[in-house]
C-alpha positions as CSV (number, residue, x, y, z in Angstrom):
1,M,-17.3,5.1,12.9
2,S,-17.2,2.1,10.4
3,N,-17.1,2.6,6.4
4,F,-20.2,2.9,4.8
5,V,-21.6,0.0,3.0
6,F,-22.0,-0.3,-0.9
7,V,-25.4,-0.9,-2.2
8,I,-26.6,-2.8,-5.8
9,D,-29.9,-3.4,-6.6
10,T,-31.1,-6.6,-7.6
11,N,-30.2,-5.9,-11.4
12,K,-26.3,-4.8,-9.9
13,Q,-27.3,-1.2,-10.5
14,P,-24.6,0.9,-7.7
15,L,-26.5,3.1,-5.5
16,D,-25.6,5.5,-2.7
17,P,-23.9,4.0,0.1
18,I,-25.7,3.8,3.4
19,P,-24.4,3.6,6.7
20,P,-23.7,0.7,8.6
21,G,-26.9,0.9,10.9
22,Q,-29.3,1.3,7.9
23,A,-27.5,-1.9,6.0
24,R,-28.4,-3.9,9.2
25,R,-31.8,-3.0,9.2
26,L,-32.5,-4.1,5.6
27,L,-30.3,-7.5,6.3
28,N,-32.9,-7.9,9.4
29,Q,-35.8,-7.2,7.8
30,G,-34.7,-9.7,4.9
31,K,-34.8,-6.6,1.8
32,A,-31.1,-7.2,1.2
33,A,-28.4,-10.1,1.1
34,V,-25.0,-9.8,1.9
35,Y,-23.1,-9.7,-1.8
36,R,-19.4,-9.2,-1.0
37,R,-17.6,-9.4,2.0
38,Y,-15.0,-7.0,1.2
39,P,-15.7,-4.4,0.4
40,F,-18.8,-4.8,2.5
41,T,-21.7,-5.0,-0.3
42,I,-25.2,-5.7,0.3
43,I,-27.9,-6.4,-2.6
44,F,-31.3,-5.6,-3.0
45,K,-34.2,-8.1,-3.6
46,Y,-35.8,-5.8,-5.6
47,A,-35.1,-3.5,-8.8
48,V,-34.7,0.2,-7.7
49,D,-36.5,2.7,-10.9
50,N,-34.8,5.9,-11.4
51,P,-32.7,6.1,-8.1
52,R,-31.4,9.1,-7.0
53,R,-27.8,9.3,-6.8
54,S,-25.4,11.7,-5.2
55,E,-22.0,13.1,-6.5
56,H,-19.3,10.4,-5.0
57,Q,-15.3,11.7,-6.0
58,L,-13.0,9.1,-5.2
59,K,-9.4,10.4,-4.4
60,I,-6.2,8.5,-4.6
61,D,-2.6,9.2,-2.6
62,P,-0.2,7.0,-4.4
63,G,2.5,5.9,-2.7
64,S,5.6,3.6,-3.1
65,K,4.7,1.3,-0.1
66,V,0.8,2.4,0.7
67,T,-2.1,3.6,-1.5
68,G,-4.7,5.7,0.2
69,L,-8.1,5.4,-0.8
70,A,-11.1,7.9,-0.1
71,I,-14.7,8.4,-1.6
72,V,-15.9,11.7,-0.6
73,Q,-19.6,12.3,-0.9
74,G,-20.2,16.2,-1.5
75,D,-18.2,17.3,1.8
76,R,-18.2,13.9,3.6
77,V,-15.7,10.9,3.8
78,I,-17.8,8.0,3.6
79,W,-14.9,5.1,2.9
80,G,-11.3,4.8,3.2
81,A,-9.1,2.0,2.5
82,E,-5.3,1.6,2.5
83,I,-3.8,-0.6,-0.1
84,Q,0.0,-1.8,1.0
85,H,2.2,-3.1,-2.3
86,R,4.3,-5.9,-2.6
87,G,6.7,-3.9,-5.3
88,Q,10.0,-5.0,-3.0
89,Q,8.6,-8.6,-3.0
90,I,8.2,-9.2,-6.6
91,K,11.7,-7.6,-6.9
92,N,13.3,-10.2,-4.4
93,D,11.3,-12.8,-5.7
94,L,12.8,-12.0,-9.5
95,E,16.1,-12.0,-8.0
96,A,15.8,-15.4,-6.7
97,R,14.6,-16.6,-9.8
98,K,17.5,-14.7,-11.6
99,A,19.8,-16.7,-9.0
100,V,18.2,-20.1,-9.7
101,R,18.7,-19.9,-13.4
102,R,22.3,-18.8,-13.1
103,N,23.1,-21.8,-11.0
104,R,21.1,-24.0,-13.2
105,R,22.8,-22.7,-16.5
106,N,26.7,-22.9,-14.6
107,R,26.2,-26.8,-13.9
108,Q,27.1,-29.5,-16.3
109,T,23.6,-30.0,-17.8
110,R,22.7,-30.9,-21.1
111,Y,22.7,-27.6,-23.4
112,R,19.3,-26.7,-25.1
113,R,19.4,-24.1,-27.7
114,P,17.2,-21.0,-27.0
115,P,13.5,-20.7,-29.0
116,I,14.3,-18.3,-32.1
117,K,11.9,-15.8,-30.4
118,N,14.3,-15.5,-27.5
119,R,17.4,-15.3,-29.9
120,G,19.2,-11.7,-30.2
121,K,18.3,-8.8,-28.2
122,R,14.6,-7.9,-27.4
123,Q,13.4,-4.3,-28.1
124,R,11.7,-3.0,-24.9
125,S,9.1,-0.1,-25.2
126,A,11.1,3.2,-23.4
127,R,7.8,3.2,-21.6
128,R,7.9,0.1,-20.4
129,L,7.7,0.1,-16.3
130,A,9.6,-2.7,-14.0
131,P,7.1,-5.3,-12.9
132,S,7.3,-3.9,-9.3
133,L,6.4,-0.6,-10.4
134,K,3.7,-1.9,-12.8
135,S,2.4,-4.0,-9.8
136,R,1.7,-0.6,-7.8
137,V,-0.4,0.8,-10.9
138,H,-2.3,-2.5,-11.5
139,N,-3.4,-2.5,-7.6
140,V,-4.8,0.8,-7.9
141,M,-6.5,0.4,-11.2
142,T,-7.8,-3.1,-9.6
143,W,-9.7,-1.1,-6.7
144,V,-10.8,2.0,-8.6
145,N,-12.4,-0.5,-11.0
146,R,-13.9,-2.4,-8.3
147,I,-15.7,0.2,-6.6
148,K,-16.9,1.7,-9.9
149,R,-19.0,-1.3,-10.2
150,Y,-20.4,-0.7,-6.6
151,V,-20.4,3.1,-5.9
152,P,-21.9,5.5,-8.7
153,I,-18.5,7.4,-9.1
154,T,-18.5,10.8,-10.8
155,G,-15.0,11.7,-10.8
156,I,-11.3,10.9,-9.4
157,S,-8.7,12.6,-8.2
158,Q,-4.9,11.7,-8.0
159,E,-2.0,13.5,-6.2
160,L,0.6,13.6,-9.0
161,I,3.2,14.2,-6.8
162,R,6.6,14.3,-8.3
163,F,9.8,14.0,-5.9
164,D,12.9,16.1,-6.8
165,T,15.6,13.2,-6.8
166,Q,18.4,15.4,-8.7
167,K,17.4,18.4,-6.1
168,L,17.3,16.1,-2.8
169,V,20.9,14.6,-3.3
170,N,22.4,18.1,-4.7
171,P,20.6,21.0,-3.4
172,E,23.3,23.3,-4.9
173,V,22.6,22.3,-8.0
174,M,21.4,25.2,-10.7
175,G,21.6,26.2,-14.0
176,I,22.2,24.1,-17.0
177,K,23.0,21.4,-14.5
178,Y,19.6,21.4,-13.0
179,Q,16.3,22.8,-15.4
180,Q,13.6,20.6,-13.4
181,G,11.8,23.0,-10.9
182,E,12.0,24.2,-7.3
183,L,10.5,21.7,-5.0
184,F,13.2,21.3,-2.6
185,G,11.6,23.3,0.3
186,Y,8.5,21.1,0.3
187,E,10.2,17.7,-0.7
188,V,13.3,17.3,1.4
189,R,11.2,17.6,4.7
190,E,8.7,15.5,3.5
191,Y,11.1,12.8,2.2
192,L,12.9,13.0,5.7
193,L,9.5,12.5,7.7
194,E,8.7,9.6,5.4
195,K,12.2,7.6,5.6
196,W,12.5,8.2,9.1
197,S,8.4,7.0,9.7
198,R,7.9,10.3,11.4
199,Q,9.7,10.0,14.5
200,C,13.0,11.0,16.0
201,A,15.9,9.3,14.3
202,Y,17.7,9.5,17.8
203,C,15.2,8.9,20.6
204,G,12.3,7.5,18.2
205,A,9.5,10.4,19.8
206,T,6.6,11.2,17.8
207,N,3.7,13.3,18.2
208,T,6.0,15.9,18.8
209,R,7.8,18.8,16.9
210,L,10.4,17.7,14.4
211,E,13.1,19.4,12.8
212,I,15.8,19.0,10.5
213,D,19.5,18.1,11.5
214,H,22.8,17.7,10.3
215,L,24.5,14.6,11.2
216,H,27.9,16.5,10.3
217,P,27.2,20.2,11.2
218,R,27.2,23.0,8.6
219,S,30.0,24.9,11.0
220,K,32.3,21.9,10.9
221,G,31.8,21.6,6.6
222,G,29.0,19.6,6.5
223,S,26.7,19.8,3.2
224,D,23.1,19.8,2.0
225,K,22.9,16.8,1.0
226,I,19.8,14.4,1.5
227,S,22.5,11.8,3.1
228,N,23.8,14.2,6.1
229,L,19.9,15.0,6.7
230,V,17.9,13.1,9.3
231,I,14.7,14.2,11.3
232,S,14.9,14.8,15.0
233,C,12.8,16.2,18.0
234,H,13.7,19.5,19.6
235,D,15.3,18.5,22.3
236,C,17.6,16.2,20.7
237,N,18.8,18.8,18.2
238,Q,19.6,21.3,20.9
239,S,21.3,18.4,23.1
240,K,23.5,17.3,19.9
241,S,24.4,21.3,19.1
242,D,27.2,21.3,16.9
243,R,28.6,17.9,17.6
244,D,28.9,15.1,14.9
245,I,26.7,12.5,15.3
246,Q,30.1,10.1,16.1
247,E,30.5,12.3,19.3
248,F,27.1,12.6,20.0
249,L,26.1,8.9,19.9
250,A,29.7,7.9,21.4
251,Q,27.9,5.9,24.1
252,K,25.0,4.5,22.2
253,P,26.5,2.4,19.8
254,D,23.5,0.9,18.6
255,T,21.4,3.7,18.1
256,L,24.8,5.2,16.0
257,N,24.6,2.2,14.3
258,R,21.2,2.1,13.2
259,V,21.0,5.9,12.1
260,L,24.2,5.3,9.8
261,A,22.5,2.5,8.3
262,Q,19.0,4.2,7.7
263,V,20.8,7.2,6.5
264,K,22.7,4.7,3.4
265,Q,18.8,4.1,2.2
266,P,18.6,5.0,-1.3
267,L,16.0,7.2,-3.0
268,K,14.0,4.0,-4.2
269,D,10.6,5.1,-3.0
270,A,10.9,8.7,-4.7
271,A,11.8,6.8,-8.0
272,A,8.9,4.6,-7.6
273,C,6.5,7.2,-7.7
274,N,8.3,9.5,-10.2
275,C,8.0,6.5,-12.6
276,S,5.0,5.2,-12.1
277,R,2.8,8.8,-11.8
278,W,2.0,9.2,-15.4
279,T,1.0,5.6,-16.0
280,L,-1.5,5.7,-13.4
281,F,-2.7,8.9,-14.6
282,N,-2.9,7.7,-18.0
283,E,-4.9,4.3,-16.6
284,L,-7.1,6.6,-14.9
285,Q,-8.2,8.6,-17.9
286,Q,-9.1,5.2,-19.7
287,T,-11.8,4.8,-17.4
288,G,-14.0,7.6,-19.1
289,L,-14.3,9.5,-15.8
290,P,-12.9,13.2,-15.5
291,V,-9.7,13.0,-13.7
292,E,-8.7,15.7,-11.2
293,V,-4.6,16.2,-10.2
294,G,-3.5,17.9,-7.1
295,T,-0.1,18.5,-5.9
296,G,1.7,17.2,-2.6
297,G,2.0,20.3,-1.0
298,R,-1.9,21.4,-1.7
299,T,-2.8,17.8,-0.3
300,K,-0.4,18.4,3.0
301,Y,-1.9,22.3,3.5
302,N,-5.4,20.7,3.6
303,R,-4.7,18.1,6.0
304,I,-3.0,20.3,8.3
305,R,-5.8,22.9,7.8
306,L,-8.6,20.6,8.4
307,G,-6.6,19.0,11.7
308,F,-6.2,15.3,10.1
309,D,-3.8,13.1,11.3
310,K,-0.9,11.9,9.0
311,Q,-2.2,8.9,7.7
312,H,-2.9,7.8,3.7
313,W,-6.7,7.6,3.5
314,L,-6.7,11.0,5.2
315,D,-4.2,12.1,2.7
316,S,-6.2,10.9,-0.1
317,A,-9.6,12.7,0.8
318,C,-7.4,16.0,1.3
319,V,-6.1,15.8,-2.6
320,G,-7.4,18.6,-4.6
321,I,-9.6,21.4,-4.1
322,V,-11.0,20.6,-0.9
323,D,-13.2,23.6,1.3
324,Q,-14.3,21.4,4.2
325,L,-14.3,17.4,5.2
326,I,-16.5,15.9,7.6
327,L,-15.1,12.1,8.5
328,M,-18.2,10.1,8.6
329,T,-15.5,6.8,9.1
330,K,-12.7,6.4,10.8
331,Q,-11.9,3.0,10.5
332,P,-10.8,2.5,7.0
333,L,-10.2,-1.1,5.3
334,L,-6.9,-2.5,5.5
335,I,-5.6,-4.2,1.7
336,V,-2.7,-5.8,1.4
337,A,-1.7,-6.7,-1.7
338,K,-0.7,-11.1,-2.2
339,G,-1.0,-11.8,-5.8
340,W,-2.5,-15.6,-7.1
341,G,0.8,-17.4,-6.3
342,N,3.0,-18.3,-8.7
343,R,4.0,-20.9,-11.4
344,Q,6.9,-22.6,-9.7
345,M,7.0,-26.3,-11.1
346,C,9.0,-27.4,-8.0
347,I,10.4,-26.0,-5.1
348,T,14.1,-25.6,-4.6
349,N,16.5,-25.5,-1.9
350,K,18.8,-22.7,-0.9
351,H,21.6,-23.5,-3.4
352,G,19.0,-23.4,-6.5
353,F,18.5,-27.5,-6.7
354,P,14.9,-28.8,-6.7
355,I,14.1,-30.8,-3.9
356,R,10.4,-31.9,-4.3
357,Y,7.1,-30.8,-7.1
358,R,4.9,-28.4,-5.8
359,E,1.2,-30.0,-5.6
360,R,-1.0,-29.7,-9.0
361,Q,-4.1,-29.4,-6.6
362,K,-5.2,-26.2,-4.9
363,T,-8.3,-26.7,-3.4
364,F,-8.3,-28.7,-0.3
365,F,-11.6,-29.9,1.9
366,G,-13.0,-26.9,0.0
367,F,-11.0,-24.0,0.4
368,Q,-7.8,-22.6,-1.4
369,T,-4.6,-20.8,-0.2
370,G,-6.1,-17.2,-0.1
371,D,-9.4,-17.4,1.2
372,M,-10.9,-15.4,4.4
373,V,-12.1,-17.6,6.7
374,K,-13.9,-17.3,10.2
375,A,-12.0,-20.3,12.4
376,K,-13.7,-21.1,15.6
377,L,-11.0,-23.0,17.5
378,P,-12.5,-24.7,20.6
379,K,-8.9,-25.6,22.6
380,G,-5.5,-25.2,21.7
381,K,-2.9,-22.1,22.7
382,F,-5.1,-20.3,19.9
383,A,-8.7,-21.3,21.5
384,G,-11.2,-18.4,20.5
385,T,-12.6,-17.1,16.8
386,H,-10.1,-15.8,14.4
387,V,-10.3,-14.0,11.1
388,G,-7.9,-14.4,8.4
389,R,-6.6,-15.4,5.5
390,L,-5.5,-19.2,4.6
391,T,-3.2,-21.3,3.7
392,V,-4.0,-24.6,2.8
393,R,-2.9,-27.9,3.3
394,K,-3.6,-31.4,1.9
395,S,-3.7,-32.7,5.5
396,G,-6.5,-30.8,6.4
397,V,-4.6,-29.1,9.0
398,F,-4.5,-25.4,7.5
399,E,-2.5,-22.2,8.7
400,M,-3.9,-18.6,9.1
401,I,-2.3,-15.0,8.6
402,T,-4.3,-13.0,10.9
403,H,-3.5,-9.3,12.5
404,I,-1.8,-10.8,15.3
405,G,0.4,-12.8,13.4
406,K,0.3,-16.7,12.7
407,V,-2.3,-18.9,13.9
408,S,-2.0,-22.5,13.5
409,P,-2.8,-25.6,13.7
410,V,-6.3,-24.7,11.9
411,R,-8.2,-27.6,11.0
412,H,-10.5,-27.4,8.4
413,K,-13.8,-28.4,9.9
414,Y,-13.4,-25.2,12.2
415,C,-13.1,-22.8,8.9
416,Q,-15.9,-21.1,8.0
417,A,-15.8,-19.2,4.4
418,M,-16.0,-15.1,4.4
419,H,-14.3,-14.3,1.0
420,R,-12.6,-16.2,-1.7
421,N,-9.4,-15.7,-2.5
422,D,-8.8,-12.5,-4.9
423,G,-5.6,-11.8,-4.5
424,Y,-5.8,-9.7,-1.1
425,M,-5.4,-9.7,2.1
426,Y,-8.3,-7.9,4.2
427,R,-8.5,-6.1,8.1
428,F,-9.8,-3.1,9.3
429,S,-7.7,-0.4,11.1
430,T,-8.1,1.0,15.0
431,I,-10.2,3.4,14.8
432,V,-9.0,7.1,14.6
433,Q,-9.6,8.8,17.8
C-alpha cells in the first residue's frame, strides 16, 4: 500500500487525497494530469465547486536527525514521510570554512580592514538558533507549508518532547540543584534505545527484549550515569552478570573498543531537540491552524498499544490523543535534505589554498545538480533503469545518487527529468510488513 495521492482542481484548490488506483484511472481517462512528482500530486482539468472536504490532521514527530510526518484522515493514516536533516553537515561545513579563513588570516597577505558593520562585538538575540538547528526547523516548516497547498489540513499535532539532559547525566541530582521535572524513567530508556539504534550493544540483536545494563556493575561501585549505561539483550545481560565490561569483552577487543567509543558520545541529539522544540511550535502557530501538542510518553504508549513498529512516520501518527488508527499506507516517502549548494567562489585544497574556480554556470544540457531524473542506461556496469538525484558536469557525463549508491557515468542523452531541484532528494522505503 502506497501513500494516497494529493489532488487539486484547475484553480489549484486542495481536495481530499485519493488512493493511487483512483488517481491512475483519472490519469488514464485524461481527466487529470501530473502536477508534481514529490509529493505526488495530480491536477484536475476542471474546477470543483463546493467540494466536500474531510478533516485532515498533520502530525509531526520532530527529531534531531529524522523527523516523521503523517496525515491522518479521521482514524486512517493516508500519507507518511520521513525527513532526514543535515544539521551535522552544516556544522561541519561551517567549521571547515572557519578553518580556511583562519588559515588565510595567518598567511602573509595584505591586511584588509573590516567593514564598519563588523567592527566591535555584535549583539545576538538570546533566542537565536545555530544554523544547524535552524535548518531542522526550516525543513519541517517547508514541508508543512507545502502540504497545506495540496491537502485541506484542519489541524497540526506536534510531539513537544523534552529530554532532561541534567537528569540523564546525574540521576541523583535533586533539591536546589535540580528543579526541572521528573522524566528520568522514560527518558533514560528512550535515549539509550535511540543511542544504540534499538539493538544490543554487545551482539547487535534486534527485535528482541532489550534491557538496561551497567558497564561497571553497581555491585562494584558503578553509578547510574548515562555514560555507564548501555542497552543489551536478555542473554547478553545474563551472560555478563556482575562482570566489568573489560572482563566480559576481553576476548572481543573490536567490540570492546566500539562500545567504549559509542558510550562517550555526547547528548547533542537531546540538546538539539530541546533547543528547537519551542521555535518549531511558534512557527507552526504562525500557520493559523490549531496546534495540538503531545508528550513522548503518550506517543510511545499509543504506538505500543496499536502494535506499530518503531518508525518515525508511525511515531508521528501516534502523537496526541489517539483511539485507533488504520494504516492505509505502508510505504512512506523518504526525504533527504540536500540544500541548494553553496556560495563558495573557489575550491580549496586540504590546506585551505585555492586551487581552481567554481563553474559559474549551473545548467548543462537542460539539467542542473539536484534534479531527480530517470536514466535508462543501455550498457555498462549499471545497465538498466535508475532513478536518483543528478550531479551535472560540463562534459555532459553526469553522476547520479540512488538508493543503491552512486551510478556513474550517466550521459545526458539517457536522462529524463522527473522533478526539478528543490533542495531535497526523494525515494520510497520498502513496504512495512
